[in-house]
C-alpha positions as CSV (number, residue, x, y, z in Angstrom):
1,M,21.8,-23.3,-5.7
2,S,18.4,-23.2,-7.0
3,N,17.2,-25.5,-4.0
4,V,17.4,-22.0,-2.1
5,I,14.6,-20.8,-4.2
6,S,12.3,-23.8,-3.7
7,S,12.8,-23.9,-0.1
8,G,12.4,-20.2,0.3
9,V,9.1,-19.9,-1.4
10,T,8.0,-23.1,0.3
11,D,8.5,-21.5,3.9
12,F,7.0,-18.3,2.5
13,F,3.6,-20.1,1.5
14,A,3.7,-22.8,4.2
15,S,0.6,-21.8,6.0
16,L,-1.5,-21.7,2.5
17,D,-3.9,-24.5,1.9
18,D,-4.3,-25.9,-1.6
19,P,-7.7,-24.9,-2.7
20,R,-7.8,-27.8,-5.1
21,R,-9.8,-31.0,-4.2
22,Q,-7.1,-33.7,-4.0
23,T,-8.0,-36.4,-6.6
24,R,-5.9,-38.6,-9.0
25,N,-6.8,-35.7,-11.5
26,T,-4.8,-33.1,-9.7
27,R,-1.6,-32.8,-12.2
28,H,0.3,-30.3,-10.6
29,N,2.2,-29.6,-7.3
30,F,0.6,-26.4,-5.4
31,H,4.0,-25.1,-4.2
32,D,5.2,-25.4,-8.0
33,I,2.2,-23.3,-9.0
34,L,3.1,-20.7,-6.5
35,T,6.7,-20.4,-7.4
36,I,6.4,-20.3,-11.1
37,A,3.6,-17.6,-10.4
38,L,5.8,-15.4,-8.1
39,C,8.9,-15.8,-10.3
40,G,7.0,-15.0,-13.4
41,M,5.5,-11.7,-11.7
42,I,9.2,-10.5,-10.8
43,C,10.2,-11.2,-14.2
44,S,7.6,-8.9,-16.0
45,A,5.0,-11.6,-16.4
46,D,1.9,-9.7,-15.5
47,D,-0.9,-12.3,-16.2
48,W,-1.8,-15.9,-16.1
49,T,-1.0,-16.3,-19.8
50,S,2.3,-14.6,-19.5
51,I,3.2,-16.5,-16.3
52,A,2.7,-19.8,-18.1
53,N,4.8,-18.8,-21.1
54,F,7.7,-17.7,-18.8
55,G,7.5,-21.0,-17.1
56,E,7.7,-23.0,-20.4
57,A,10.6,-20.6,-21.3
58,K,12.2,-21.4,-18.1
59,R,11.3,-25.0,-17.9
60,E,14.7,-26.4,-17.9
61,W,15.7,-24.1,-15.1
62,F,12.5,-25.0,-13.0
63,E,13.2,-28.8,-13.6
64,T,16.3,-28.4,-11.5
65,F,14.4,-27.6,-8.1
66,L,10.5,-28.3,-8.7
67,E,8.8,-31.3,-8.9
68,L,6.9,-30.7,-12.3
69,P,5.2,-34.1,-12.4
70,N,3.4,-33.0,-15.7
71,G,5.5,-30.2,-16.8
72,I,4.5,-26.4,-16.6
73,P,0.7,-25.7,-15.7
74,S,-1.3,-24.2,-18.2
75,H,-2.6,-20.6,-17.9
76,D,-6.0,-22.0,-16.8
77,T,-4.5,-24.0,-14.1
78,F,-3.0,-20.6,-12.8
79,N,-6.2,-18.8,-13.1
80,D,-8.3,-21.7,-11.5
81,V,-5.8,-22.1,-8.5
82,F,-5.7,-18.3,-7.6
83,A,-9.4,-17.9,-8.2
84,K,-10.0,-20.3,-5.3
85,L,-7.2,-19.6,-3.0
86,D,-8.2,-18.0,0.1
87,P,-7.2,-14.4,-0.2
88,Q,-7.0,-13.8,3.6
89,Q,-4.8,-16.6,3.9
90,F,-2.7,-15.2,1.3
91,Q,-2.8,-11.7,3.0
92,E,-1.4,-13.1,6.3
93,C,1.5,-14.8,4.7
94,F,2.4,-11.4,2.9
95,I,1.8,-9.4,5.9
96,E,4.1,-11.5,8.3
97,W,6.7,-11.4,5.7
98,A,6.3,-7.7,4.9
99,A,6.6,-7.1,8.8
100,S,10.0,-9.0,8.9
101,L,11.3,-6.7,6.1
102,A,10.0,-3.4,7.5
103,K,11.9,-3.1,10.7
104,M,10.4,0.5,11.0
105,L,12.2,3.3,12.5
106,P,11.0,5.2,15.3
107,D,8.4,8.0,14.4
108,D,8.3,6.5,10.7
109,V,5.4,7.2,8.7
110,V,3.0,4.5,7.5
111,A,0.7,5.9,4.7
112,I,-2.6,4.2,4.0
113,D,-4.6,5.0,1.0
114,G,-6.8,3.0,-1.6
115,K,-6.4,2.4,-5.4
116,T,-8.9,0.9,-7.7
117,L,-8.3,-1.9,-10.2
118,R,-9.9,-0.2,-13.0
119,R,-10.4,-3.2,-15.5
120,S,-11.5,-5.7,-12.9
121,F,-15.1,-4.7,-13.2
122,D,-17.3,-7.4,-15.0
123,K,-20.6,-5.7,-16.6
124,A,-22.1,-9.1,-17.5
125,S,-22.4,-9.9,-13.8
126,S,-22.8,-6.3,-12.5
127,K,-19.6,-7.1,-10.4
128,P,-17.9,-3.7,-9.6
129,A,-14.2,-2.7,-9.9
130,I,-11.9,-4.1,-6.8
131,H,-10.8,-1.3,-4.8
132,M,-7.5,-2.2,-2.8
133,V,-6.5,-0.3,0.3
134,S,-2.9,-0.7,1.0
135,A,-0.4,0.5,3.8
136,W,2.8,1.8,2.8
137,C,6.0,2.0,5.0
138,T,8.0,5.1,3.9
139,A,11.0,4.2,5.7
140,N,11.8,1.1,3.8
141,E,9.5,1.8,0.9
142,I,7.9,-1.4,1.0
143,C,4.0,-2.4,1.1
144,L,3.0,-3.6,4.5
145,G,-0.3,-5.2,3.5
146,Q,-3.6,-4.6,1.6
147,V,-7.4,-5.2,2.2
148,K,-10.0,-5.5,-0.7
149,T,-13.3,-3.5,-0.8
150,E,-16.2,-3.5,-3.6
151,A,-16.1,0.4,-3.8
152,K,-13.9,3.5,-2.7
153,S,-16.7,4.5,-0.2
154,N,-16.2,1.3,1.5
155,E,-12.5,2.3,2.6
156,I,-14.0,3.5,6.0
157,T,-14.8,-0.3,6.8
158,A,-11.6,-1.8,5.0
159,I,-9.0,0.6,6.9
160,P,-9.9,-0.9,10.4
161,Q,-9.6,-4.5,9.1
162,L,-6.2,-3.4,7.7
163,L,-5.2,-1.8,10.9
164,K,-5.9,-4.9,12.9
165,M,-3.5,-7.1,10.7
166,L,-0.5,-4.7,11.0
167,D,2.3,-4.1,13.7
168,L,2.2,-0.3,14.1
169,E,3.8,0.3,17.3
170,G,5.7,3.9,17.2
171,A,4.4,4.8,13.8
172,L,2.7,7.8,12.3
173,V,-0.3,6.5,10.4
174,T,-1.1,9.0,8.0
175,I,-4.8,8.8,6.0
176,D,-6.8,11.2,3.9
177,A,-9.9,12.4,4.6
178,M,-11.8,9.3,3.7
179,G,-10.4,7.8,6.8
180,C,-11.1,10.7,9.1
181,Q,-13.4,8.8,11.5
182,R,-13.3,8.7,15.4
183,S,-13.2,5.0,15.3
184,I,-10.2,4.9,13.0
185,A,-8.4,7.4,15.2
186,R,-9.1,5.3,18.3
187,D,-8.0,2.1,16.6
188,I,-4.6,3.6,15.5
189,R,-4.1,4.8,19.2
190,N,-5.0,1.3,20.3
191,K,-2.1,0.0,18.3
192,N,0.3,2.2,20.2
193,A,0.7,4.5,17.1
194,D,-0.2,8.0,16.2
195,Y,-2.5,9.5,13.8
196,L,-2.3,12.3,11.2
197,L,-5.9,12.5,9.4
198,G,-7.1,14.8,6.6
199,V,-10.1,16.8,7.5
200,K,-12.8,17.6,4.9
201,E,-16.4,18.2,4.8
202,N,-17.3,14.6,5.7
203,Q,-16.5,16.0,9.4
204,L,-18.2,19.1,8.9
205,S,-18.2,20.4,12.6
206,L,-14.4,19.5,12.8
207,H,-13.6,21.1,9.5
208,D,-15.6,24.4,10.5
209,A,-13.9,24.5,13.8
210,I,-10.4,24.4,12.5
211,H,-11.3,26.6,9.8
212,D,-12.7,29.1,12.0
213,Q,-9.9,29.2,14.6
214,Y,-7.5,29.6,11.5
215,L,-9.2,32.5,10.2
216,V,-9.2,34.4,13.7
217,A,-5.5,33.6,14.1
218,E,-5.1,35.1,10.5
219,E,-6.6,38.3,11.5
220,T,-4.4,38.6,14.4
221,G,-1.3,37.9,12.5
222,F,-0.7,34.5,13.9
223,S,0.5,36.4,17.0
224,T,-0.9,33.8,19.6
225,D,-2.2,31.0,17.8
226,F,-0.9,29.0,14.6
227,S,2.4,31.0,15.2
228,D,4.4,27.8,14.4
229,L,5.3,28.2,10.8
230,A,7.1,26.0,8.3
231,V,8.0,26.7,4.8
232,P,9.5,24.1,2.2
233,S,13.1,24.4,1.7
234,T,12.8,24.3,-2.0
235,K,10.8,26.9,-4.4
236,P,7.2,25.2,-4.5
237,R,6.0,24.0,-7.5
238,H,2.2,23.8,-8.9
239,G,0.0,22.0,-6.3
240,V,2.8,21.9,-3.6
241,A,2.6,22.9,-0.2
242,V,3.7,26.5,0.4
243,R,3.4,26.8,4.2
244,C,2.5,24.9,7.1
245,R,1.1,26.0,10.5
246,V,0.3,24.1,13.5
247,T,-1.2,24.8,16.9
248,Q,-1.8,22.8,20.1
249,K,-4.5,25.1,21.4
250,L,-7.8,23.0,21.1
251,S,-10.3,24.9,23.3
252,T,-12.2,26.2,20.4
253,L,-12.9,22.7,19.5
254,G,-15.3,22.4,22.5
255,P,-16.8,18.8,23.0
256,L,-15.0,17.8,19.7
257,T,-12.0,17.4,21.9
258,E,-13.2,14.6,23.9
259,K,-14.6,12.7,20.8
260,W,-11.1,12.3,18.8
261,A,-8.7,10.1,20.7
262,D,-5.9,11.8,22.3
263,I,-5.8,14.8,19.6
264,K,-3.0,17.1,20.3
265,S,-2.4,19.2,17.2
266,L,-4.3,21.0,14.4
267,V,-2.3,21.4,11.2
268,V,-3.1,23.6,8.3
269,I,-1.1,23.4,4.9
270,E,-1.7,26.0,2.3
271,V,-1.2,25.1,-1.2
272,E,-1.0,27.2,-4.3
273,L,-3.0,26.0,-7.2
274,D,-3.3,26.8,-10.8
275,E,-6.3,25.5,-12.6
276,N,-7.3,26.9,-16.1
277,G,-5.2,30.1,-15.7
278,K,-6.9,30.8,-12.5
279,K,-4.4,30.9,-9.5
280,G,-5.8,30.1,-5.9
281,L,-4.9,29.0,-2.4
282,E,-6.3,26.0,-1.2
283,R,-6.2,25.4,2.8
284,R,-5.8,21.7,3.9
285,F,-6.8,20.7,7.5
286,Y,-5.4,17.9,9.6
287,I,-5.6,16.5,13.3
288,S,-2.8,14.7,14.9
289,S,-2.3,12.8,18.1
290,R,1.2,14.0,18.1
291,S,2.4,17.5,19.6
292,E,5.1,18.3,17.0
293,N,6.2,21.4,15.3
294,A,5.1,22.6,11.8
295,Q,8.3,21.2,10.0
296,Y,7.5,17.7,11.3
297,F,4.0,17.8,10.0
298,L,5.0,19.4,6.6
299,E,7.5,16.6,6.1
300,S,5.0,14.0,7.3
301,T,2.3,14.9,4.7
302,R,5.0,14.9,2.0
303,K,5.7,11.4,3.0
304,H,2.0,10.6,2.8
305,W,2.2,11.0,-1.0
306,Q,4.9,8.0,-1.4
307,I,1.8,5.8,-1.6
308,E,0.7,7.4,-4.7
309,N,4.3,7.9,-6.3
310,K,6.1,4.9,-5.1
311,L,3.4,2.2,-5.0
312,H,0.2,3.1,-6.9
313,W,2.1,4.7,-9.9
314,V,4.9,1.9,-10.0
315,L,1.9,-0.7,-10.1
316,D,0.4,1.0,-13.0
317,V,3.3,1.9,-14.9
318,A,5.7,-1.2,-14.1
319,F,3.3,-4.0,-13.4
320,R,0.3,-2.6,-15.8
321,E,-2.2,-3.2,-12.7
322,D,-4.8,-1.0,-14.1
323,D,-4.9,-3.1,-17.6
324,S,-5.6,-6.6,-15.6
325,R,-8.9,-7.8,-16.7
326,H,-9.0,-10.8,-14.4
327,R,-12.5,-11.2,-12.8
328,I,-13.3,-14.7,-11.8
329,G,-13.3,-15.8,-8.0
330,H,-10.4,-14.4,-6.1
331,S,-8.0,-14.1,-9.2
332,A,-7.9,-10.3,-9.2
333,E,-7.4,-9.8,-5.6
334,N,-4.8,-12.5,-5.3
335,L,-2.9,-11.3,-8.4
336,A,-2.7,-8.0,-6.8
337,T,-1.0,-9.6,-3.8
338,I,1.6,-11.3,-5.9
339,R,2.3,-8.0,-7.7
340,R,2.9,-6.3,-4.2
341,I,5.1,-9.5,-3.0
342,A,7.1,-8.8,-6.4
343,L,7.4,-5.2,-5.5
344,N,8.6,-5.5,-2.3
345,V,11.2,-8.0,-3.4
346,L,12.3,-5.6,-6.2
347,K,12.5,-2.6,-3.7
348,N,14.5,-4.7,-1.2
349,D,17.3,-5.3,-3.4
350,K,19.8,-2.6,-3.3
351,S,22.4,-4.6,-5.2
352,I,21.9,-2.5,-8.5
353,K,20.8,0.8,-9.2
354,L,17.8,0.1,-11.6
355,G,14.3,1.2,-11.9
356,I,11.7,-1.6,-11.1
357,K,10.9,-2.1,-14.7
358,N,14.6,-2.9,-15.6
359,K,15.1,-4.9,-12.3
360,R,12.3,-7.1,-13.7
361,L,13.6,-7.6,-17.1
362,K,17.1,-8.2,-15.6
363,A,15.7,-11.1,-13.3
364,G,14.1,-12.6,-16.3
365,W,17.3,-12.6,-18.4
366,T,19.5,-13.6,-15.6
367,N,18.8,-16.8,-13.5
368,D,21.5,-15.8,-11.0
369,Y,19.8,-12.3,-10.2
370,L,16.7,-13.8,-9.8
371,L,18.0,-16.3,-7.4
372,K,19.4,-13.4,-5.5
373,L,16.1,-11.4,-5.2
374,I,13.9,-14.3,-3.7
375,Q,16.7,-16.3,-1.7
376,D,15.7,-14.6,1.6
377,L,12.0,-14.9,1.0
378,G,11.4,-17.5,3.6
379,R,13.5,-16.1,6.4
């Protein structure tokens, strides 16, 4: 029965190269190390020390299907291997597997956003904190892939790398204003996908053109422009959209229309804010290559925030990602990938109705449940 785990994990990591020099002093099997690390992360072991201790606690079970020529590797061995492991190869394994899980529905939303691993900085060597840009499939609630940057400002260069790696055909890709770049819009269209991009002052001409067109429409009571209106079906809360208006009239953009690939819709969402007892109305502007109604875009912008609530928040709360202090080599980046593999495995399991934290605990307590979680990993 446990051989299912061994073969599944081995198939999953088949294209990975062992980063160690192969000498007589190599004491542990590479795939043993990978298997224990993944099982440990699924079962609430959040760092190399915890993963090594998890391996020792489960040693008798692991011995039924792993080689373990010199027992369970130490935490230093785990750290050394993952610090040297090629993160791009690891990403390619992850993305290929995640794509097989995704099976995106037509018109599904793929949200792209960044997250900083706050304790991954190293003051002694002036190494900045790692910033990971991830893609989140809202229909299946899984992470499709990620790319590392050295700073939040570098999302502009990381997003095209991530887009290049993903199969996005038929999807609506949503990105906040940091990713509102003409080259990124073009890259998305070249993947046979559509975009919904936030617009702020970093694209000042575009932002002001939409703003001015909206004000003119408002003065005329939206009788001829931005007349397509959608409001939430439930009572809005603080910081939640109260209305969405859309237009496909782009003439006021002038030459900007030709600069943004296949632009078809301008979207304005109004949000009521209450800061320090002062209430206000914030307008958020978007552009899209889709020609849809206001209700569609209202729902799509809501789906975008799943990447914050169902990926970033879960990684912080259930996996304690912000507490991770791994800094040597590629250790932090590869550990972040393992977290996302584990999260996808747990999200993909519908056999029990538990949150991620309790699924992790149950997997640690019950070998049969752990087996169930990863038995399809190599398929």
